mmJSON file of the N, C-alpha and C atoms, coordinates in Angstrom:
{"data_MODEL":{"atom_site":{
"group_PDB":["ATOM","ATOM","ATOM","ATOM","ATOM","ATOM","ATOM","ATOM","ATOM","ATOM","ATOM","ATOM","ATOM","ATOM","ATOM","ATOM","ATOM","ATOM","ATOM","ATOM","ATOM","ATOM","ATOM","ATOM","ATOM","ATOM","ATOM","ATOM","ATOM","ATOM","ATOM","ATOM","ATOM","ATOM","ATOM","ATOM","ATOM","ATOM","ATOM","ATOM","ATOM","ATOM","ATOM","ATOM","ATOM","ATOM","ATOM","ATOM","ATOM","ATOM","ATOM","ATOM","ATOM","ATOM","ATOM","ATOM","ATOM","ATOM","ATOM","ATOM","ATOM","ATOM","ATOM","ATOM","ATOM","ATOM","ATOM","ATOM","ATOM","ATOM","ATOM","ATOM","ATOM","ATOM","ATOM","ATOM","ATOM","ATOM","ATOM","ATOM","ATOM","ATOM","ATOM","ATOM","ATOM","ATOM","ATOM","ATOM","ATOM","ATOM","ATOM","ATOM","ATOM","ATOM","ATOM","ATOM","ATOM","ATOM","ATOM","ATOM","ATOM","ATOM","ATOM","ATOM","ATOM","ATOM","ATOM","ATOM","ATOM","ATOM","ATOM","ATOM","ATOM","ATOM","ATOM","ATOM","ATOM","ATOM","ATOM","ATOM","ATOM","ATOM","ATOM","ATOM","ATOM","ATOM","ATOM","ATOM","ATOM","ATOM","ATOM","ATOM","ATOM","ATOM","ATOM","ATOM","ATOM","ATOM","ATOM","ATOM","ATOM","ATOM","ATOM","ATOM","ATOM","ATOM","ATOM","ATOM","ATOM","ATOM","ATOM","ATOM","ATOM","ATOM","ATOM","ATOM","ATOM","ATOM","ATOM","ATOM","ATOM","ATOM","ATOM","ATOM","ATOM","ATOM","ATOM","ATOM","ATOM","ATOM","ATOM","ATOM","ATOM","ATOM","ATOM","ATOM","ATOM","ATOM","ATOM","ATOM","ATOM","ATOM","ATOM","ATOM","ATOM","ATOM","ATOM","ATOM","ATOM","ATOM","ATOM","ATOM","ATOM","ATOM","ATOM","ATOM","ATOM","ATOM","ATOM","ATOM","ATOM","ATOM","ATOM","ATOM","ATOM","ATOM","ATOM","ATOM","ATOM","ATOM","ATOM","ATOM","ATOM","ATOM","ATOM","ATOM","ATOM","ATOM","ATOM","ATOM","ATOM","ATOM","ATOM","ATOM","ATOM"],
"id":[1,2,3,4,5,6,7,8,9,10,11,12,13,14,15,16,17,18,19,20,21,22,23,24,25,26,27,28,29,30,31,32,33,34,35,36,37,38,39,40,41,42,43,44,45,46,47,48,49,50,51,52,53,54,55,56,57,58,59,60,61,62,63,64,65,66,67,68,69,70,71,72,73,74,75,76,77,78,79,80,81,82,83,84,85,86,87,88,89,90,91,92,93,94,95,96,97,98,99,100,101,102,103,104,105,106,107,108,109,110,111,112,113,114,115,116,117,118,119,120,121,122,123,124,125,126,127,128,129,130,131,132,133,134,135,136,137,138,139,140,141,142,143,144,145,146,147,148,149,150,151,152,153,154,155,156,157,158,159,160,161,162,163,164,165,166,167,168,169,170,171,172,173,174,175,176,177,178,179,180,181,182,183,184,185,186,187,188,189,190,191,192,193,194,195,196,197,198,199,200,201,202,203,204,205,206,207,208,209,210,211,212,213,214,215,216,217,218,219,220,221,222,223,224,225],
"type_symbol":["N","C","C","N","C","C","N","C","C","N","C","C","N","C","C","N","C","C","N","C","C","N","C","C","N","C","C","N","C","C","N","C","C","N","C","C","N","C","C","N","C","C","N","C","C","N","C","C","N","C","C","N","C","C","N","C","C","N","C","C","N","C","C","N","C","C","N","C","C","N","C","C","N","C","C","N","C","C","N","C","C","N","C","C","N","C","C","N","C","C","N","C","C","N","C","C","N","C","C","N","C","C","N","C","C","N","C","C","N","C","C","N","C","C","N","C","C","N","C","C","N","C","C","N","C","C","N","C","C","N","C","C","N","C","C","N","C","C","N","C","C","N","C","C","N","C","C","N","C","C","N","C","C","N","C","C","N","C","C","N","C","C","N","C","C","N","C","C","N","C","C","N","C","C","N","C","C","N","C","C","N","C","C","N","C","C","N","C","C","N","C","C","N","C","C","N","C","C","N","C","C","N","C","C","N","C","C","N","C","C","N","C","C","N","C","C","N","C","C","N","C","C","N","C","C"],
"label_atom_id":["N","CA","C","N","CA","C","N","CA","C","N","CA","C","N","CA","C","N","CA","C","N","CA","C","N","CA","C","N","CA","C","N","CA","C","N","CA","C","N","CA","C","N","CA","C","N","CA","C","N","CA","C","N","CA","C","N","CA","C","N","CA","C","N","CA","C","N","CA","C","N","CA","C","N","CA","C","N","CA","C","N","CA","C","N","CA","C","N","CA","C","N","CA","C","N","CA","C","N","CA","C","N","CA","C","N","CA","C","N","CA","C","N","CA","C","N","CA","C","N","CA","C","N","CA","C","N","CA","C","N","CA","C","N","CA","C","N","CA","C","N","CA","C","N","CA","C","N","CA","C","N","CA","C","N","CA","C","N","CA","C","N","CA","C","N","CA","C","N","CA","C","N","CA","C","N","CA","C","N","CA","C","N","CA","C","N","CA","C","N","CA","C","N","CA","C","N","CA","C","N","CA","C","N","CA","C","N","CA","C","N","CA","C","N","CA","C","N","CA","C","N","CA","C","N","CA","C","N","CA","C","N","CA","C","N","CA","C","N","CA","C","N","CA","C","N","CA","C","N","CA","C","N","CA","C","N","CA","C","N","CA","C"],
"label_alt_id":[null,null,null,null,null,null,null,null,null,null,null,null,null,null,null,null,null,null,null,null,null,null,null,null,null,null,null,null,null,null,null,null,null,null,null,null,null,null,null,null,null,null,null,null,null,null,null,null,null,null,null,null,null,null,null,null,null,null,null,null,null,null,null,null,null,null,null,null,null,null,null,null,null,null,null,null,null,null,null,null,null,null,null,null,null,null,null,null,null,null,null,null,null,null,null,null,null,null,null,null,null,null,null,null,null,null,null,null,null,null,null,null,null,null,null,null,null,null,null,null,null,null,null,null,null,null,null,null,null,null,null,null,null,null,null,null,null,null,null,null,null,null,null,null,null,null,null,null,null,null,null,null,null,null,null,null,null,null,null,null,null,null,null,null,null,null,null,null,null,null,null,null,null,null,null,null,null,null,null,null,null,null,null,null,null,null,null,null,null,null,null,null,null,null,null,null,null,null,null,null,null,null,null,null,null,null,null,null,null,null,null,null,null,null,null,null,null,null,null,null,null,null,null,null,null],
"label_comp_id":["MET","MET","MET","LYS","LYS","LYS","SER","SER","SER","ASN","ASN","ASN","LEU","LEU","LEU","MET","MET","MET","LYS","LYS","LYS","LYS","LYS","LYS","LEU","LEU","LEU","PHE","PHE","PHE","VAL","VAL","VAL","ARG","ARG","ARG","ALA","ALA","ALA","GLY","GLY","GLY","ILE","ILE","ILE","ALA","ALA","ALA","THR","THR","THR","ALA","ALA","ALA","ALA","ALA","ALA","ALA","ALA","ALA","ALA","ALA","ALA","LEU","LEU","LEU","ALA","ALA","ALA","ALA","ALA","ALA","PRO","PRO","PRO","THR","THR","THR","PHE","PHE","PHE","ALA","ALA","ALA","ALA","ALA","ALA","GLY","GLY","GLY","GLY","GLY","GLY","LEU","LEU","LEU","ASP","ASP","ASP","PHE","PHE","PHE","SER","SER","SER","GLY","GLY","GLY","VAL","VAL","VAL","SER","SER","SER","GLY","GLY","GLY","ALA","ALA","ALA","ILE","ILE","ILE","ASP","ASP","ASP","ALA","ALA","ALA","THR","THR","THR","SER","SER","SER","VAL","VAL","VAL","VAL","VAL","VAL","ALA","ALA","ALA","ALA","ALA","ALA","ILE","ILE","ILE","THR","THR","THR","ALA","ALA","ALA","VAL","VAL","VAL","ALA","ALA","ALA","ALA","ALA","ALA","ILE","ILE","ILE","LYS","LYS","LYS","VAL","VAL","VAL","LEU","LEU","LEU","PRO","PRO","PRO","GLY","GLY","GLY","PHE","PHE","PHE","ALA","ALA","ALA","ARG","ARG","ARG","TRP","TRP","TRP","GLY","GLY","GLY","TYR","TYR","TYR","ASN","ASN","ASN","LYS","LYS","LYS","LEU","LEU","LEU","ILE","ILE","ILE","GLY","GLY","GLY","TRP","TRP","TRP","PHE","PHE","PHE","ALA","ALA","ALA"],
"label_asym_id":["A","A","A","A","A","A","A","A","A","A","A","A","A","A","A","A","A","A","A","A","A","A","A","A","A","A","A","A","A","A","A","A","A","A","A","A","A","A","A","A","A","A","A","A","A","A","A","A","A","A","A","A","A","A","A","A","A","A","A","A","A","A","A","A","A","A","A","A","A","A","A","A","A","A","A","A","A","A","A","A","A","A","A","A","A","A","A","A","A","A","A","A","A","A","A","A","A","A","A","A","A","A","A","A","A","A","A","A","A","A","A","A","A","A","A","A","A","A","A","A","A","A","A","A","A","A","A","A","A","A","A","A","A","A","A","A","A","A","A","A","A","A","A","A","A","A","A","A","A","A","A","A","A","A","A","A","A","A","A","A","A","A","A","A","A","A","A","A","A","A","A","A","A","A","A","A","A","A","A","A","A","A","A","A","A","A","A","A","A","A","A","A","A","A","A","A","A","A","A","A","A","A","A","A","A","A","A","A","A","A","A","A","A","A","A","A","A","A","A","A","A","A","A","A","A"],
"label_entity_id":["1","1","1","1","1","1","1","1","1","1","1","1","1","1","1","1","1","1","1","1","1","1","1","1","1","1","1","1","1","1","1","1","1","1","1","1","1","1","1","1","1","1","1","1","1","1","1","1","1","1","1","1","1","1","1","1","1","1","1","1","1","1","1","1","1","1","1","1","1","1","1","1","1","1","1","1","1","1","1","1","1","1","1","1","1","1","1","1","1","1","1","1","1","1","1","1","1","1","1","1","1","1","1","1","1","1","1","1","1","1","1","1","1","1","1","1","1","1","1","1","1","1","1","1","1","1","1","1","1","1","1","1","1","1","1","1","1","1","1","1","1","1","1","1","1","1","1","1","1","1","1","1","1","1","1","1","1","1","1","1","1","1","1","1","1","1","1","1","1","1","1","1","1","1","1","1","1","1","1","1","1","1","1","1","1","1","1","1","1","1","1","1","1","1","1","1","1","1","1","1","1","1","1","1","1","1","1","1","1","1","1","1","1","1","1","1","1","1","1","1","1","1","1","1","1"],
"label_seq_id":[1,1,1,2,2,2,3,3,3,4,4,4,5,5,5,6,6,6,7,7,7,8,8,8,9,9,9,10,10,10,11,11,11,12,12,12,13,13,13,14,14,14,15,15,15,16,16,16,17,17,17,18,18,18,19,19,19,20,20,20,21,21,21,22,22,22,23,23,23,24,24,24,25,25,25,26,26,26,27,27,27,28,28,28,29,29,29,30,30,30,31,31,31,32,32,32,33,33,33,34,34,34,35,35,35,36,36,36,37,37,37,38,38,38,39,39,39,40,40,40,41,41,41,42,42,42,43,43,43,44,44,44,45,45,45,46,46,46,47,47,47,48,48,48,49,49,49,50,50,50,51,51,51,52,52,52,53,53,53,54,54,54,55,55,55,56,56,56,57,57,57,58,58,58,59,59,59,60,60,60,61,61,61,62,62,62,63,63,63,64,64,64,65,65,65,66,66,66,67,67,67,68,68,68,69,69,69,70,70,70,71,71,71,72,72,72,73,73,73,74,74,74,75,75,75],
"pdbx_PDB_ins_code":[null,null,null,null,null,null,null,null,null,null,null,null,null,null,null,null,null,null,null,null,null,null,null,null,null,null,null,null,null,null,null,null,null,null,null,null,null,null,null,null,null,null,null,null,null,null,null,null,null,null,null,null,null,null,null,null,null,null,null,null,null,null,null,null,null,null,null,null,null,null,null,null,null,null,null,null,null,null,null,null,null,null,null,null,null,null,null,null,null,null,null,null,null,null,null,null,null,null,null,null,null,null,null,null,null,null,null,null,null,null,null,null,null,null,null,null,null,null,null,null,null,null,null,null,null,null,null,null,null,null,null,null,null,null,null,null,null,null,null,null,null,null,null,null,null,null,null,null,null,null,null,null,null,null,null,null,null,null,null,null,null,null,null,null,null,null,null,null,null,null,null,null,null,null,null,null,null,null,null,null,null,null,null,null,null,null,null,null,null,null,null,null,null,null,null,null,null,null,null,null,null,null,null,null,null,null,null,null,null,null,null,null,null,null,null,null,null,null,null,null,null,null,null,null,null],
"Cartn_x":[-0.147,-0.713,-0.139,-0.175,0.331,1.844,2.535,3.983,4.347,3.584,3.848,3.637,2.619,2.362,3.503,3.995,5.103,6.364,6.619,7.782,7.709,6.537,6.376,6.606,6.109,6.318,7.786,8.479,9.901,10.711,10.406,11.135,10.852,9.628,9.269,10.011,10.233,10.951,12.464,12.916,14.339,15.032,14.294,14.868,14.817,15.714,15.712,16.172,17.082,17.565,16.475,15.634,14.542,13.548,13.303,12.393,12.982,14.302,14.946,14.898,15.044,14.977,13.579,12.549,11.186,10.908,11.562,11.308,11.912,13.069,13.749,14.242,13.373,13.838,14.668,15.599,16.47,15.815,15.614,15.009,15.993,16.057,16.871,16.022,15.81,15.025,13.62,13.022,11.643,11.438,12.492,12.354,13.364,13.286,14.236,15.616,16.647,18.026,18.643,18.796,19.397,20.817,21.467,22.801,23.827,23.656,24.583,24.519,23.333,23.16,23.617,23.169,23.517,24.965,25.562,26.964,27.907,27.482,28.341,28.336,27.426,27.314,27.922,28.901,29.456,29.337,29.614,29.393,30.295,31.525,32.444,31.981,31.43,30.941,29.703,28.862,27.677,28.089,29.033,29.508,30.202,30.996,31.68,30.68,29.623,28.609,27.862,27.509,26.813,27.717,29.01,29.964,30.123,30.173,30.301,29.086,27.906,26.685,26.657,27.071,27.109,28.116,29.267,30.28,29.765,29.089,28.523,27.48,26.738,25.706,26.303,27.393,27.944,28.964,29.728,30.846,30.485,29.393,29.097,28.924,28.23,28.059,29.37,30.193,31.492,32.402,32.383,33.198,32.742,31.439,30.912,31.342,31.246,31.659,33.149,33.977,35.413,35.774,35.097,35.345,34.993,33.829,33.419,34.365,34.866,35.803,37.116,37.61,38.86,38.726,37.622,37.39,37.247,36.667,36.504,37.823,38.849,40.163,40.784,40.494,41.118,40.236,39.004,38.099,38.049],
"Cartn_y":[101.027,101.777,103.178,103.867,105.224,105.245,104.237,104.155,103.946,103.105,102.873,104.148,104.91,106.172,107.149,107.211,108.102,107.671,106.369,105.872,106.282,106.142,106.511,107.999,108.81,110.255,110.618,109.989,110.27,109.821,108.633,108.137,109.022,109.453,110.326,111.649,112.129,113.38,113.18,111.936,111.666,111.568,111.294,111.194,109.726,108.942,107.511,107.208,108.002,107.729,107.956,108.947,109.184,108.032,107.512,106.369,105.141,104.965,103.829,103.989,105.209,105.453,105.18,105.495,105.197,103.706,103.002,101.579,100.779,101.208,100.434,101.331,101.771,102.593,101.77,102.398,101.715,101.737,100.552,100.436,99.765,100.243,99.623,99.541,98.352,98.083,98.653,98.547,98.947,100.415,101.223,102.643,103.077,104.319,104.83,104.97,104.763,104.818,106.159,107.048,108.352,108.417,107.283,107.28,107.967,107.921,108.602,110.106,110.627,112.068,112.514,111.83,112.24,111.933,110.949,110.62,111.663,112.395,113.4,114.71,114.873,116.107,115.863,116.687,116.57,117.918,117.907,119.099,120.258,119.967,121.058,121.823,121.125,121.832,122.669,122.19,122.956,124.208,124.067,125.223,126.224,125.734,126.628,127.389,126.728,127.392,128.456,128.155,129.13,130.318,130.063,131.146,132.027,131.424,132.208,133.103,132.576,133.38,134.516,134.237,135.281,136.369,135.972,136.954,137.837,137.24,138.02,139.003,138.592,139.459,140.606,140.366,141.329,142.265,141.797,142.576,143.948,144.13,145.493,146.514,146.165,147.069,147.346,146.321,146.481,147.375,147.195,148.032,149.484,149.717,151.078,151.712,150.968,151.468,151.805,150.912,151.148,152.35,152.513,153.668,154.967,154.995,156.198,156.493,155.451,155.633,156.216,155.716,156.207,157.646,157.954,159.317,160.259,159.802,160.609,161.012,160.184,160.54,161.736,161.843,162.897,164.125,164.066,165.218,166.113],
"Cartn_z":[185.154,184.046,184.015,185.147,185.211,184.979,185.52,185.356,183.88,183.168,181.745,180.945,181.27,180.589,180.834,182.082,182.396,181.658,181.599,180.859,179.399,178.792,177.386,177.185,178.118,177.997,178.131,179.075,179.249,178.045,177.536,176.372,175.165,175.005,173.895,173.996,175.224,175.429,175.355,175.258,175.16,176.495,177.552,178.888,179.313,178.754,179.025,180.445,180.995,182.341,183.387,183.193,184.138,184.091,182.906,182.785,183.457,183.344,184.003,185.521,185.993,187.433,187.97,187.186,187.603,187.579,186.662,186.517,187.663,188.17,189.202,190.331,191.225,192.347,193.318,193.996,194.947,196.322,196.878,198.198,199.147,200.366,201.4,202.661,203.135,204.345,204.24,203.081,202.917,202.605,202.483,202.196,201.15,200.763,199.79,200.417,199.608,200.082,199.706,200.684,200.459,201.005,201.2,201.805,200.916,199.604,198.713,198.86,199.085,199.248,200.638,201.659,203.017,203.35,202.69,202.939,202.374,201.354,200.734,201.509,202.452,203.228,204.603,204.975,206.323,207.038,208.316,209.146,208.735,208.326,207.992,206.763,205.781,204.594,204.918,205.806,206.208,206.975,207.9,208.666,207.753,206.797,205.858,204.998,204.57,203.755,204.556,205.79,206.636,206.927,207.178,207.422,206.198,205.009,203.78,203.564,203.8,203.635,204.655,205.887,206.912,206.543,205.992,205.592,204.461,203.511,202.402,202.929,203.931,204.51,205.328,206.059,206.998,206.352,205.375,204.853,204.283,203.571,203.084,204.205,205.261,206.396,207.115,207.258,207.899,207.062,205.739,204.856,204.917,204.962,205.067,206.39,207.48,208.786,208.787,208.236,208.191,207.339,206.222,205.355,206.082,206.715,207.455,208.619,209.285,210.394,209.883,208.781,208.197,207.724,207.061,206.59,207.8,208.88,210.087,210.708,210.562,211.107,210.357,209.075,208.259,208.112,208.523,208.337,209.549],
"occupancy":[1.0,1.0,1.0,1.0,1.0,1.0,1.0,1.0,1.0,1.0,1.0,1.0,1.0,1.0,1.0,1.0,1.0,1.0,1.0,1.0,1.0,1.0,1.0,1.0,1.0,1.0,1.0,1.0,1.0,1.0,1.0,1.0,1.0,1.0,1.0,1.0,1.0,1.0,1.0,1.0,1.0,1.0,1.0,1.0,1.0,1.0,1.0,1.0,1.0,1.0,1.0,1.0,1.0,1.0,1.0,1.0,1.0,1.0,1.0,1.0,1.0,1.0,1.0,1.0,1.0,1.0,1.0,1.0,1.0,1.0,1.0,1.0,1.0,1.0,1.0,1.0,1.0,1.0,1.0,1.0,1.0,1.0,1.0,1.0,1.0,1.0,1.0,1.0,1.0,1.0,1.0,1.0,1.0,1.0,1.0,1.0,1.0,1.0,1.0,1.0,1.0,1.0,1.0,1.0,1.0,1.0,1.0,1.0,1.0,1.0,1.0,1.0,1.0,1.0,1.0,1.0,1.0,1.0,1.0,1.0,1.0,1.0,1.0,1.0,1.0,1.0,1.0,1.0,1.0,1.0,1.0,1.0,1.0,1.0,1.0,1.0,1.0,1.0,1.0,1.0,1.0,1.0,1.0,1.0,1.0,1.0,1.0,1.0,1.0,1.0,1.0,1.0,1.0,1.0,1.0,1.0,1.0,1.0,1.0,1.0,1.0,1.0,1.0,1.0,1.0,1.0,1.0,1.0,1.0,1.0,1.0,1.0,1.0,1.0,1.0,1.0,1.0,1.0,1.0,1.0,1.0,1.0,1.0,1.0,1.0,1.0,1.0,1.0,1.0,1.0,1.0,1.0,1.0,1.0,1.0,1.0,1.0,1.0,1.0,1.0,1.0,1.0,1.0,1.0,1.0,1.0,1.0,1.0,1.0,1.0,1.0,1.0,1.0,1.0,1.0,1.0,1.0,1.0,1.0,1.0,1.0,1.0,1.0,1.0,1.0],
"B_iso_or_equiv":[0.0,0.0,0.0,0.0,0.0,0.0,0.0,0.0,0.0,0.0,0.0,0.0,0.0,0.0,0.0,0.0,0.0,0.0,0.0,0.0,0.0,0.0,0.0,0.0,0.0,0.0,0.0,0.0,0.0,0.0,0.0,0.0,0.0,0.0,0.0,0.0,0.0,0.0,0.0,0.0,0.0,0.0,0.0,0.0,0.0,0.0,0.0,0.0,0.0,0.0,0.0,0.0,0.0,0.0,0.0,0.0,0.0,0.0,0.0,0.0,0.0,0.0,0.0,0.0,0.0,0.0,0.0,0.0,0.0,0.0,0.0,0.0,0.0,0.0,0.0,0.0,0.0,0.0,0.0,0.0,0.0,0.0,0.0,0.0,0.0,0.0,0.0,0.0,0.0,0.0,0.0,0.0,0.0,0.0,0.0,0.0,0.0,0.0,0.0,0.0,0.0,0.0,0.0,0.0,0.0,0.0,0.0,0.0,0.0,0.0,0.0,0.0,0.0,0.0,0.0,0.0,0.0,0.0,0.0,0.0,0.0,0.0,0.0,0.0,0.0,0.0,0.0,0.0,0.0,0.0,0.0,0.0,0.0,0.0,0.0,0.0,0.0,0.0,0.0,0.0,0.0,0.0,0.0,0.0,0.0,0.0,0.0,0.0,0.0,0.0,0.0,0.0,0.0,0.0,0.0,0.0,0.0,0.0,0.0,0.0,0.0,0.0,0.0,0.0,0.0,0.0,0.0,0.0,0.0,0.0,0.0,0.0,0.0,0.0,0.0,0.0,0.0,0.0,0.0,0.0,0.0,0.0,0.0,0.0,0.0,0.0,0.0,0.0,0.0,0.0,0.0,0.0,0.0,0.0,0.0,0.0,0.0,0.0,0.0,0.0,0.0,0.0,0.0,0.0,0.0,0.0,0.0,0.0,0.0,0.0,0.0,0.0,0.0,0.0,0.0,0.0,0.0,0.0,0.0,0.0,0.0,0.0,0.0,0.0,0.0],
"pdbx_formal_charge":[null,null,null,null,null,null,null,null,null,null,null,null,null,null,null,null,null,null,null,null,null,null,null,null,null,null,null,null,null,null,null,null,null,null,null,null,null,null,null,null,null,null,null,null,null,null,null,null,null,null,null,null,null,null,null,null,null,null,null,null,null,null,null,null,null,null,null,null,null,null,null,null,null,null,null,null,null,null,null,null,null,null,null,null,null,null,null,null,null,null,null,null,null,null,null,null,null,null,null,null,null,null,null,null,null,null,null,null,null,null,null,null,null,null,null,null,null,null,null,null,null,null,null,null,null,null,null,null,null,null,null,null,null,null,null,null,null,null,null,null,null,null,null,null,null,null,null,null,null,null,null,null,null,null,null,null,null,null,null,null,null,null,null,null,null,null,null,null,null,null,null,null,null,null,null,null,null,null,null,null,null,null,null,null,null,null,null,null,null,null,null,null,null,null,null,null,null,null,null,null,null,null,null,null,null,null,null,null,null,null,null,null,null,null,null,null,null,null,null,null,null,null,null,null,null],
"auth_seq_id":[1,1,1,2,2,2,3,3,3,4,4,4,5,5,5,6,6,6,7,7,7,8,8,8,9,9,9,10,10,10,11,11,11,12,12,12,13,13,13,14,14,14,15,15,15,16,16,16,17,17,17,18,18,18,19,19,19,20,20,20,21,21,21,22,22,22,23,23,23,24,24,24,25,25,25,26,26,26,27,27,27,28,28,28,29,29,29,30,30,30,31,31,31,32,32,32,33,33,33,34,34,34,35,35,35,36,36,36,37,37,37,38,38,38,39,39,39,40,40,40,41,41,41,42,42,42,43,43,43,44,44,44,45,45,45,46,46,46,47,47,47,48,48,48,49,49,49,50,50,50,51,51,51,52,52,52,53,53,53,54,54,54,55,55,55,56,56,56,57,57,57,58,58,58,59,59,59,60,60,60,61,61,61,62,62,62,63,63,63,64,64,64,65,65,65,66,66,66,67,67,67,68,68,68,69,69,69,70,70,70,71,71,71,72,72,72,73,73,73,74,74,74,75,75,75],
"auth_comp_id":["MET","MET","MET","LYS","LYS","LYS","SER","SER","SER","ASN","ASN","ASN","LEU","LEU","LEU","MET","MET","MET","LYS","LYS","LYS","LYS","LYS","LYS","LEU","LEU","LEU","PHE","PHE","PHE","VAL","VAL","VAL","ARG","ARG","ARG","ALA","ALA","ALA","GLY","GLY","GLY","ILE","ILE","ILE","ALA","ALA","ALA","THR","THR","THR","ALA","ALA","ALA","ALA","ALA","ALA","ALA","ALA","ALA","ALA","ALA","ALA","LEU","LEU","LEU","ALA","ALA","ALA","ALA","ALA","ALA","PRO","PRO","PRO","THR","THR","THR","PHE","PHE","PHE","ALA","ALA","ALA","ALA","ALA","ALA","GLY","GLY","GLY","GLY","GLY","GLY","LEU","LEU","LEU","ASP","ASP","ASP","PHE","PHE","PHE","SER","SER","SER","GLY","GLY","GLY","VAL","VAL","VAL","SER","SER","SER","GLY","GLY","GLY","ALA","ALA","ALA","ILE","ILE","ILE","ASP","ASP","ASP","ALA","ALA","ALA","THR","THR","THR","SER","SER","SER","VAL","VAL","VAL","VAL","VAL","VAL","ALA","ALA","ALA","ALA","ALA","ALA","ILE","ILE","ILE","THR","THR","THR","ALA","ALA","ALA","VAL","VAL","VAL","ALA","ALA","ALA","ALA","ALA","ALA","ILE","ILE","ILE","LYS","LYS","LYS","VAL","VAL","VAL","LEU","LEU","LEU","PRO","PRO","PRO","GLY","GLY","GLY","PHE","PHE","PHE","ALA","ALA","ALA","ARG","ARG","ARG","TRP","TRP","TRP","GLY","GLY","GLY","TYR","TYR","TYR","ASN","ASN","ASN","LYS","LYS","LYS","LEU","LEU","LEU","ILE","ILE","ILE","GLY","GLY","GLY","TRP","TRP","TRP","PHE","PHE","PHE","ALA","ALA","ALA"],
"auth_asym_id":["A","A","A","A","A","A","A","A","A","A","A","A","A","A","A","A","A","A","A","A","A","A","A","A","A","A","A","A","A","A","A","A","A","A","A","A","A","A","A","A","A","A","A","A","A","A","A","A","A","A","A","A","A","A","A","A","A","A","A","A","A","A","A","A","A","A","A","A","A","A","A","A","A","A","A","A","A","A","A","A","A","A","A","A","A","A","A","A","A","A","A","A","A","A","A","A","A","A","A","A","A","A","A","A","A","A","A","A","A","A","A","A","A","A","A","A","A","A","A","A","A","A","A","A","A","A","A","A","A","A","A","A","A","A","A","A","A","A","A","A","A","A","A","A","A","A","A","A","A","A","A","A","A","A","A","A","A","A","A","A","A","A","A","A","A","A","A","A","A","A","A","A","A","A","A","A","A","A","A","A","A","A","A","A","A","A","A","A","A","A","A","A","A","A","A","A","A","A","A","A","A","A","A","A","A","A","A","A","A","A","A","A","A","A","A","A","A","A","A","A","A","A","A","A","A"],
"auth_atom_id":["N","CA","C","N","CA","C","N","CA","C","N","CA","C","N","CA","C","N","CA","C","N","CA","C","N","CA","C","N","CA","C","N","CA","C","N","CA","C","N","CA","C","N","CA","C","N","CA","C","N","CA","C","N","CA","C","N","CA","C","N","CA","C","N","CA","C","N","CA","C","N","CA","C","N","CA","C","N","CA","C","N","CA","C","N","CA","C","N","CA","C","N","CA","C","N","CA","C","N","CA","C","N","CA","C","N","CA","C","N","CA","C","N","CA","C","N","CA","C","N","CA","C","N","CA","C","N","CA","C","N","CA","C","N","CA","C","N","CA","C","N","CA","C","N","CA","C","N","CA","C","N","CA","C","N","CA","C","N","CA","C","N","CA","C","N","CA","C","N","CA","C","N","CA","C","N","CA","C","N","CA","C","N","CA","C","N","CA","C","N","CA","C","N","CA","C","N","CA","C","N","CA","C","N","CA","C","N","CA","C","N","CA","C","N","CA","C","N","CA","C","N","CA","C","N","CA","C","N","CA","C","N","CA","C","N","CA","C","N","CA","C","N","CA","C","N","CA","C","N","CA","C","N","CA","C","N","CA","C","N","CA","C"],
"pdbx_PDB_model_num":[1,1,1,1,1,1,1,1,1,1,1,1,1,1,1,1,1,1,1,1,1,1,1,1,1,1,1,1,1,1,1,1,1,1,1,1,1,1,1,1,1,1,1,1,1,1,1,1,1,1,1,1,1,1,1,1,1,1,1,1,1,1,1,1,1,1,1,1,1,1,1,1,1,1,1,1,1,1,1,1,1,1,1,1,1,1,1,1,1,1,1,1,1,1,1,1,1,1,1,1,1,1,1,1,1,1,1,1,1,1,1,1,1,1,1,1,1,1,1,1,1,1,1,1,1,1,1,1,1,1,1,1,1,1,1,1,1,1,1,1,1,1,1,1,1,1,1,1,1,1,1,1,1,1,1,1,1,1,1,1,1,1,1,1,1,1,1,1,1,1,1,1,1,1,1,1,1,1,1,1,1,1,1,1,1,1,1,1,1,1,1,1,1,1,1,1,1,1,1,1,1,1,1,1,1,1,1,1,1,1,1,1,1,1,1,1,1,1,1,1,1,1,1,1,1]
}}}
């Protein structure tokens, strides 16, 4: 009953793919199958993302320190 109501709301809103996803969920061994999501993520991309965030966090302070050090040589 609740699923039919949700399907009608999605179809009324023009979201036919969401209604189809609710109608036929993918199950593997009794649970949801997230292999497509977890298979696309590997360790190198996670490490690269963490390194990029760390660089964005550290670079302004490092640039300020380097600028002050350079100006100190000439002052």
